[in-house]
C-alpha positions as CSV (number, residue, x, y, z in Angstrom):
1,M,12.1,-10.8,18.0
2,P,12.9,-7.2,17.3
3,L,10.7,-4.4,18.5
4,E,8.5,-2.8,16.0
5,N,9.9,0.2,14.5
6,H,6.9,2.7,14.1
7,G,9.3,5.9,14.1
8,P,8.9,9.0,16.1
9,P,5.9,9.1,18.5
10,D,4.1,11.8,16.4
11,G,5.2,10.1,13.0
12,T,6.9,13.3,11.9
13,E,10.4,14.8,11.7
14,G,9.5,18.3,11.7
15,P,7.5,21.2,9.7
16,Q,8.1,20.2,6.2
17,A,7.2,16.4,7.1
18,S,3.9,17.4,8.7
19,R,2.6,19.2,5.6
20,V,0.2,17.0,3.3
21,P,1.9,16.0,0.2
22,C,0.2,17.3,-3.3
23,V,0.8,14.1,-4.8
24,Q,-0.5,10.4,-4.2
25,P,2.0,8.0,-2.5
26,A,3.2,5.3,-4.8
27,P,6.4,3.2,-4.9
28,F,9.7,5.2,-4.7
29,L,11.8,2.5,-6.0
30,K,11.7,0.3,-9.2
31,W,11.7,-3.5,-8.4
32,A,12.0,-6.5,-10.3
33,G,8.6,-8.0,-10.3
34,G,7.0,-5.0,-8.7
35,K,3.2,-5.2,-8.6
36,R,2.0,-1.7,-10.0
37,Q,0.4,-3.2,-13.1
38,L,-1.2,-6.1,-11.3
39,L,-2.9,-3.8,-8.8
40,P,-6.5,-4.1,-10.3
41,E,-6.3,-8.1,-9.8
42,L,-4.7,-7.7,-6.5
43,L,-7.3,-5.1,-4.9
44,R,-10.3,-6.9,-5.9
45,R,-8.7,-9.9,-3.7
46,V,-8.3,-7.8,-0.5
47,P,-10.6,-8.4,2.2
48,S,-11.9,-5.7,4.5
49,L,-9.4,-4.6,6.5
50,R,-11.6,-2.3,8.9
51,S,-10.6,-4.4,11.9
52,G,-7.6,-6.3,10.9
53,R,-4.0,-5.6,10.3
54,Y,-2.1,-5.6,7.2
55,F,1.2,-7.4,6.8
56,E,3.4,-7.3,3.8
57,P,6.6,-9.6,4.5
58,F,8.3,-9.2,1.1
59,V,7.6,-5.5,0.9
60,G,9.9,-4.8,-2.2
61,G,8.5,-1.6,-3.8
62,G,5.6,-1.9,-2.0
63,A,2.8,-1.0,-4.8
64,L,-0.1,-2.8,-3.0
65,F,0.6,-1.0,0.6
66,F,0.7,2.2,-1.2
67,A,-2.6,1.7,-3.2
68,L,-4.4,0.6,-0.1
69,Q,-2.9,3.3,1.7
70,Q,-4.1,6.0,-1.0
71,R,-7.5,4.5,-1.3
72,G,-8.1,4.7,2.7
73,L,-8.4,0.9,3.1
74,L,-5.8,0.1,5.7
75,G,-7.7,-0.7,9.1
76,R,-7.3,1.0,12.1
77,R,-4.6,-1.6,13.3
78,G,-2.3,-0.3,10.7
79,A,0.2,-2.0,8.7
80,R,3.6,-3.9,9.2
81,L,6.3,-3.8,6.3
82,S,9.0,-6.2,6.4
83,D,11.9,-7.9,4.4
84,I,15.2,-9.7,4.9
85,N,16.8,-7.2,2.7
86,A,18.7,-4.9,5.2
87,D,19.4,-2.2,2.7
88,L,15.8,-2.0,1.5
89,I,14.4,-1.8,5.0
90,N,17.0,0.8,5.9
91,C,15.7,2.8,3.0
92,Y,12.1,2.7,4.0
93,L,13.2,3.9,7.6
94,M,14.8,6.8,6.1
95,V,12.1,7.6,4.1
96,R,9.9,7.7,6.9
97,D,11.7,9.3,9.1
98,Q,14.5,11.2,7.6
99,V,13.1,12.4,4.1
100,E,14.1,16.1,4.1
101,P,18.2,14.8,4.8
102,L,17.4,12.0,2.0
103,I,16.3,14.5,-0.3
104,Q,19.1,16.8,0.2
105,L,21.8,14.2,-0.5
106,L,20.0,12.8,-3.6
107,S,20.3,16.2,-5.0
108,R,23.9,15.8,-5.2
109,H,24.0,12.8,-7.2
110,R,24.8,12.7,-11.1
111,N,23.5,11.0,-13.8
112,E,27.2,10.1,-15.2
113,E,28.5,6.4,-15.8
114,T,32.0,7.1,-14.1
115,Y,30.1,8.4,-11.1
116,Y,27.6,5.7,-11.0
117,Y,30.3,3.1,-10.7
118,A,32.2,5.1,-7.8
119,V,29.0,5.1,-5.8
120,R,28.4,1.4,-6.5
121,A,31.8,0.7,-5.5
122,Q,31.2,2.3,-2.0
123,D,31.0,0.0,1.0
124,P,27.6,0.5,2.5
125,R,28.8,-0.2,5.9
126,T,31.1,2.9,5.8
127,L,27.9,4.9,5.3
128,D,25.6,6.3,7.8
129,P,21.7,5.2,7.3
130,V,20.7,8.3,5.4
131,Q,23.6,7.8,3.1
132,R,23.0,4.5,2.6
133,A,19.4,5.0,1.5
134,A,20.5,7.8,-0.7
135,R,22.5,5.4,-2.3
136,L,20.2,2.6,-2.7
137,I,17.8,4.9,-4.4
138,Y,20.4,6.4,-6.7
139,L,21.5,3.1,-7.9
140,N,18.1,1.7,-8.2
141,K,16.9,4.6,-10.4
142,T,20.1,4.8,-12.8
143,C,20.9,1.0,-12.9
144,F,19.8,-1.5,-15.6
145,N,16.1,-2.2,-15.5
146,G,15.9,-1.2,-11.7
147,L,17.3,-4.5,-10.5
148,F,18.4,-5.2,-7.0
149,R,21.1,-7.8,-7.5
150,E,23.8,-8.9,-5.1
151,N,26.7,-11.2,-5.7
152,R,27.7,-14.2,-3.5
153,H,29.6,-11.7,-1.3
154,G,26.7,-9.5,-0.8
155,L,28.1,-6.7,-3.2
156,F,25.4,-4.7,-5.3
157,N,26.7,-5.6,-9.0
158,V,24.1,-4.3,-11.6
159,P,25.4,-2.2,-14.6
160,F,24.9,1.3,-15.3
161,G,21.4,1.8,-17.1
162,H,22.3,4.7,-19.7
163,Y,18.9,6.4,-18.9
164,A,18.5,10.1,-20.2
165,R,16.7,11.4,-17.4
166,P,16.4,9.0,-14.4
167,R,14.5,10.6,-11.4
168,F,16.6,9.5,-8.7
169,C,15.8,12.8,-6.7
170,D,11.9,13.3,-6.6
171,P,11.2,15.4,-3.6
172,E,7.3,15.4,-3.8
173,A,7.2,11.7,-4.3
174,L,9.4,11.1,-1.5
175,R,7.4,13.4,0.9
176,A,4.3,11.5,-0.3
177,A,5.9,8.0,0.5
178,S,6.9,9.5,4.1
179,Y,3.5,10.7,4.8
180,A,2.0,7.3,3.9
181,L,4.5,5.6,6.1
182,R,3.8,7.4,9.3
183,G,3.0,5.2,12.1
184,V,3.9,2.0,10.0
185,A,6.0,-0.6,11.5
186,I,8.9,-1.3,9.2
187,E,11.2,-4.4,10.2
188,H,14.2,-6.1,9.1
189,S,13.0,-9.7,9.3
190,S,12.3,-13.1,7.9
191,F,8.8,-13.8,6.6
192,E,8.5,-16.4,9.0
193,E,7.9,-13.9,11.9
194,V,4.6,-13.1,10.6
195,E,3.6,-16.6,11.6
196,E,3.8,-15.5,15.3
197,L,2.3,-11.9,14.7
198,A,-0.6,-12.2,12.6
199,Q,-4.0,-12.8,14.3
200,P,-7.5,-14.0,12.9
201,G,-9.0,-11.2,10.9
202,D,-5.7,-10.0,9.7
203,F,-4.7,-10.2,6.1
204,V,-1.0,-11.0,4.8
205,Y,0.2,-10.7,1.3
206,F,3.2,-12.5,0.2
207,D,5.2,-11.7,-2.8
208,P,8.4,-13.6,-2.4
209,P,11.0,-14.2,-4.9
210,Y,9.4,-15.8,-7.6
211,V,10.3,-19.6,-8.9
212,P,12.3,-19.1,-11.9
213,L,10.4,-19.8,-15.2
214,S,13.7,-21.2,-16.7
215,R,17.3,-21.9,-15.5
216,T,18.5,-18.5,-16.8
217,A,15.5,-16.5,-15.3
218,R,17.1,-15.9,-12.0
219,F,16.7,-12.0,-11.7
220,V,14.7,-12.9,-8.5
221,Q,17.8,-13.3,-6.6
222,Y,17.9,-10.1,-4.6
223,S,20.1,-11.1,-1.6
224,A,23.2,-13.3,-1.4
225,G,21.3,-16.1,0.1
226,G,18.6,-16.2,-2.6
227,F,15.2,-17.9,-2.3
228,G,15.2,-21.6,-3.3
229,P,12.8,-24.5,-3.2
230,E,13.3,-24.9,0.4
231,R,12.2,-21.6,1.2
232,Q,9.4,-21.6,-1.1
233,E,8.2,-24.9,0.8
234,R,8.5,-23.2,4.3
235,L,6.5,-20.2,3.0
236,A,3.7,-22.7,1.7
237,R,3.6,-24.1,5.3
238,C,3.5,-20.8,6.7
239,V,0.6,-19.8,4.5
240,A,-1.1,-22.8,5.6
241,T,-0.7,-22.2,9.3
242,L,-2.1,-18.6,9.0
243,A,-5.1,-19.7,7.5
244,A,-5.8,-22.3,9.5
245,R,-5.8,-19.6,12.2
246,G,-8.2,-17.5,10.5
247,V,-5.9,-15.3,8.8
248,S,-6.5,-14.2,5.2
249,V,-3.7,-14.8,3.1
250,L,-2.8,-13.9,-0.7
251,V,0.3,-15.0,-2.4
252,S,1.8,-14.1,-5.9
253,N,4.2,-16.3,-7.5
254,S,4.9,-17.8,-10.9
255,A,2.9,-20.2,-12.8
256,T,5.4,-23.3,-12.4
257,P,4.8,-26.6,-11.4
258,L,6.5,-26.4,-8.2
259,V,4.1,-23.2,-7.4
260,R,0.8,-25.2,-8.3
261,G,1.9,-28.2,-6.3
262,L,2.8,-26.5,-3.2
263,Y,-0.6,-24.6,-3.3
264,A,-2.7,-27.3,-4.5
265,G,-5.3,-27.1,-1.7
266,F,-5.8,-23.5,-1.9
267,L,-7.8,-21.3,-4.3
268,V,-5.3,-20.5,-7.3
269,E,-5.9,-18.3,-10.0
270,E,-4.2,-17.4,-13.3
271,V,-3.5,-13.5,-14.2
272,Q,-1.5,-12.0,-17.0
273,A,1.2,-9.8,-16.2
274,N,3.8,-7.7,-18.2
275,R,7.1,-8.5,-17.2
276,A,10.1,-6.4,-18.9
277,I,13.1,-8.1,-17.1
278,N,14.6,-9.6,-20.4
279,S,17.3,-7.5,-22.0
280,R,15.8,-8.2,-25.2
281,G,12.8,-6.3,-26.1
282,D,11.5,-9.0,-28.4
283,R,11.3,-11.4,-25.2
284,R,9.2,-9.2,-23.2
285,G,5.5,-9.3,-23.0
286,K,2.7,-11.0,-21.1
287,V,3.3,-14.0,-19.0
288,C,1.0,-16.1,-16.7
289,E,1.3,-15.7,-13.2
290,L,-0.4,-17.3,-10.1
291,L,-2.5,-15.6,-7.3
292,I,-3.2,-17.8,-4.3
293,R,-5.7,-17.2,-1.7
294,A,-6.3,-18.9,1.7
295,G,-8.1,-18.5,4.9
296,P,-11.4,-16.8,5.5
297,H,-11.7,-14.6,2.4
298,A,-10.7,-17.6,0.2
299,R,-13.4,-19.7,1.5
300,L,-15.9,-16.8,0.6
301,A,-14.5,-16.4,-2.8
302,A,-14.8,-20.1,-3.3
303,A,-18.3,-20.3,-2.3
304,A,-19.4,-17.5,-4.4
305,R,-17.6,-18.6,-7.7
306,P,-19.8,-19.1,-10.6
307,V,-19.9,-22.4,-12.1
308,A,-18.3,-22.6,-15.5
309,P,-20.4,-23.2,-18.7
310,Q,-20.3,-26.9,-19.9
311,G,-17.0,-27.6,-21.9
312,V,-15.3,-24.3,-20.4
313,E,-12.4,-24.5,-18.0
314,P,-13.0,-22.5,-15.2
315,R,-10.5,-19.8,-14.2
316,T,-9.9,-21.0,-10.8
317,L,-7.4,-23.7,-11.1
318,R,-7.7,-25.5,-7.5
319,V,-9.9,-24.8,-4.4
């Protein structure tokens, strides 16, 4: 197991990084399936973290983490953010620890199609960590729909997005994110490591690549290995193990028969989410998603659940 990376001892890199930002922290990346518009639903399902630690093993854009940080809802034990996507984790580390050099590099990029494909063609292994982070942020903000998608060889392959003014260099937003990440453990690791680390009283939010709603809806594949049914089953077993230990768990996923079956023994609720991944505007809109709770906060929620009027189906699908 790798040592947790909390950054420099004082959490800063110099005078500019120590200044309190004038904007609120928010995700600095666009992310397919990002949770900004679901935050009200997520926040009302977060237990008290005064004495517990927050874990987010599929960090993605980190919308829930930044919302908790902004509201002062993270406990004194802090947070651990992780992901199997090495480029993404490197980006978080550079935003936290090297934000000023990162801003300088981003300011040199251009919103031009030929230039975009030249940057996309770079082998990230030939770049230093700050250059790799700047490349990822630039591609993310200028590519089509902010997707992160790799081919079977692990190469980024999303086309140019043709946006008029993409904000790939936003100094104040990056400084705010850097400030929020000070002292936060950031790790390149599998979600399964949380099973060893989380303790009673902690809270884990799992936002895995969603089970596709159809054969063509595979925009969730954000790494060369994918995240198929076998890994979804492993995740469900991990949730059960954590809940039995006294860890509160929240999972978001698609409203599919597979997901309903995997979490049939837990508190499962439907929510409506706006999704805009489809290239055709007439096929975008609200879709049903599932929020699954397990562990102590789920038992409290189930005990307090109001009885539905006769003839009316309760919003909770399974307890």
